[in-house]
C-alpha positions as CSV (number, residue, x, y, z in Angstrom):
1,X,10.4,28.8,23.2
2,X,8.2,27.5,25.9
3,X,9.1,24.9,28.5
4,X,6.7,22.3,27.0
5,X,8.4,22.6,23.6
6,X,11.9,22.3,25.2
7,X,10.9,18.9,26.7
8,X,9.7,17.4,23.3
9,X,11.8,15.5,20.9
10,X,13.5,17.6,18.3
11,X,11.8,15.9,15.4
12,X,8.1,16.6,15.9
13,X,5.6,16.0,13.2
14,X,1.8,16.4,12.9
15,X,-0.1,13.9,10.9
16,X,-3.8,13.7,10.0
17,X,-5.9,11.9,7.5
18,X,-9.4,11.8,6.2
19,X,-10.8,8.4,5.4
20,X,-13.7,6.2,4.8
21,X,-14.6,3.6,7.4
22,X,-17.5,1.2,7.6
23,X,-18.3,-0.3,11.0
24,X,-15.3,-1.9,12.6
25,X,-13.3,-2.0,9.4
26,X,-9.9,-0.3,9.1
27,X,-9.8,3.1,7.6
28,X,-9.5,3.6,3.8
29,X,-7.3,6.6,3.7
30,X,-8.3,9.3,1.2
31,X,-6.3,12.4,2.3
32,X,-3.0,12.4,4.2
33,X,-1.0,15.4,5.5
34,X,2.2,15.5,7.5
35,X,3.8,18.7,8.7
36,X,7.3,19.0,10.2
37,X,7.3,21.4,13.2
38,X,10.7,22.6,12.1
39,X,9.5,23.4,8.6
40,X,5.8,23.9,8.8
41,X,5.3,25.3,5.3
42,X,6.7,22.1,3.8
43,X,4.0,19.4,3.9
44,X,3.8,15.9,2.7
45,X,0.3,15.7,1.1
46,X,-1.5,13.0,-0.7
47,X,-5.0,12.5,-2.0
48,X,-5.3,8.7,-2.6
49,X,-7.5,6.8,-5.0
50,X,-9.5,4.0,-3.4
51,X,-8.0,0.5,-3.2
52,X,-11.0,-0.9,-5.2
53,X,-13.8,0.2,-7.5
54,X,-17.0,1.6,-6.2
55,X,-19.1,-1.2,-7.7
56,X,-17.2,-3.8,-5.6
57,X,-18.5,-2.3,-2.4
58,X,-21.5,-3.7,-0.5
59,X,-24.7,-1.7,-0.3
60,X,-24.0,-0.8,3.3
61,X,-20.5,0.3,2.6
62,X,-21.7,2.6,-0.2
63,X,-24.3,4.1,2.0
64,X,-21.8,4.8,4.8
65,X,-19.2,6.2,2.3
66,X,-21.9,8.4,0.6
67,X,-22.7,9.8,4.1
68,X,-19.0,10.5,4.8
69,X,-18.7,12.3,1.4
70,X,-21.8,14.4,1.7
71,X,-21.8,15.2,5.5
72,X,-18.2,15.0,6.6
73,X,-15.0,15.4,4.5
74,X,-16.6,15.9,1.0
75,X,-13.9,13.8,-0.7
76,X,-15.5,11.4,-3.1
77,X,-14.5,7.7,-3.5
78,X,-13.0,8.3,-6.9
79,X,-11.0,11.4,-6.2
80,X,-7.2,11.0,-5.9
81,X,-3.9,10.9,-7.6
82,X,-2.5,7.5,-6.8
83,X,-3.8,4.2,-5.2
84,X,-3.2,3.9,-1.5
85,X,-0.9,1.2,-0.2
86,X,0.8,0.8,3.2
87,X,4.2,0.2,1.6
88,X,3.9,3.3,-0.5
89,X,2.9,5.4,2.5
90,X,5.9,4.0,4.5
91,X,8.3,4.8,1.6
92,X,6.9,8.3,1.2
93,X,7.2,9.0,4.9
94,X,10.8,7.7,5.0
95,X,11.7,10.0,2.1
96,X,10.0,12.9,3.8
97,X,11.9,12.2,7.0
98,X,15.2,11.7,5.3
99,X,15.5,15.5,4.9
100,X,14.6,16.1,8.5
101,X,15.8,13.2,10.7
102,X,15.3,9.4,11.0
103,X,12.2,7.6,12.1
104,X,13.7,6.4,15.4
105,X,14.0,10.0,16.7
106,X,10.7,11.3,15.2
107,X,7.4,11.7,17.0
108,X,4.2,11.9,15.0
109,X,1.3,13.7,16.8
110,X,-2.1,12.5,15.7
111,X,-5.5,13.9,16.8
112,X,-7.5,11.1,18.3
113,X,-7.2,7.7,19.8
114,X,-8.7,5.7,16.9
115,X,-6.5,7.3,14.3
116,X,-3.4,6.9,16.5
117,X,-4.0,3.2,17.1
118,X,-4.7,2.7,13.4
119,X,-1.4,4.3,12.4
120,X,0.5,2.3,15.1
121,X,-0.9,-0.9,13.6
122,X,-0.2,0.2,10.0
123,X,3.3,1.5,10.6
124,X,4.6,0.0,13.9
125,X,8.2,1.3,13.2
126,X,7.1,4.9,13.7
127,X,6.2,6.6,17.0
128,X,2.6,7.9,17.0
129,X,1.4,9.9,19.9
130,X,-2.2,10.9,20.5
131,X,-2.1,14.7,20.6
132,X,-5.3,14.9,22.7
133,X,-3.8,12.8,25.5
134,X,-0.3,14.4,25.3
135,X,-1.6,18.0,25.5
136,X,-5.0,17.5,27.3
137,X,-7.0,18.7,24.3
138,X,-10.6,17.6,24.2
139,X,-11.1,17.9,20.4
140,X,-9.9,19.6,17.3
141,X,-12.4,22.4,17.9
142,X,-10.4,23.4,21.0
143,X,-7.3,24.2,18.9
144,X,-6.7,27.6,17.3
145,X,-8.2,28.4,13.9
146,X,-5.8,28.1,11.0
147,X,-3.8,31.2,10.2
148,X,-4.9,33.3,7.2
149,X,-3.6,32.0,3.9
150,X,-3.3,28.4,4.9
151,X,-5.6,26.2,2.9
152,X,-6.0,22.7,1.6
153,X,-3.7,21.7,-1.2
154,X,-6.4,19.9,-3.1
155,X,-9.5,22.1,-2.8
156,X,-11.7,23.6,-0.1
157,X,-13.6,20.9,1.6
158,X,-14.2,22.3,5.1
159,X,-13.0,21.9,8.6
160,X,-12.3,18.2,8.2
161,X,-9.4,18.8,5.8
162,X,-6.3,16.9,6.9
163,X,-4.1,19.9,6.1
164,X,-6.1,22.3,8.2
165,X,-6.2,19.9,11.1
166,X,-2.4,19.5,11.0
167,X,-1.9,23.2,11.0
168,X,-4.3,23.6,14.0
169,X,-2.2,21.1,15.9
170,X,1.0,22.9,14.9
171,X,-0.3,26.3,15.9
172,X,-1.4,25.0,19.3
173,X,2.0,23.2,19.7
174,X,4.1,26.3,19.1
175,X,1.9,28.4,21.4
176,X,2.6,26.1,24.4
């Protein structure tokens, strides 16, 4: 194991999400993935239903979300298995961590400042660290491609998949 990994906390996780966002609004999380560095083949994965119906959105929100669907993550507003709620996410993360460790000794690496800050506001009891800053990585494109056989748990929807981005961080992390 490398010297960098020896200096990191024993409970390292990689978290990413795909979401809708309009202007300065908070993210509306669609897809969430968390990978435990100690057990990388065991993921926590959710594809969330939206918190409201499409027809309750403003025209500008619909236009923004249509663009995100077509050009970015290819996850439609109505796809998902359960409605997103902060308390549900917290509960699910706690259950996932219970098998690994506790939240006080866990570090969650997130790709990007905006996502890191959002998660810190959403779940202040967890330690979220911006992966780009911690490891001097400019963007997700600078990380290794995902190993053969690893794919999205929902369906193929491109490089913006939360699962693929978590594995890219993990592969980079273990190569340090």
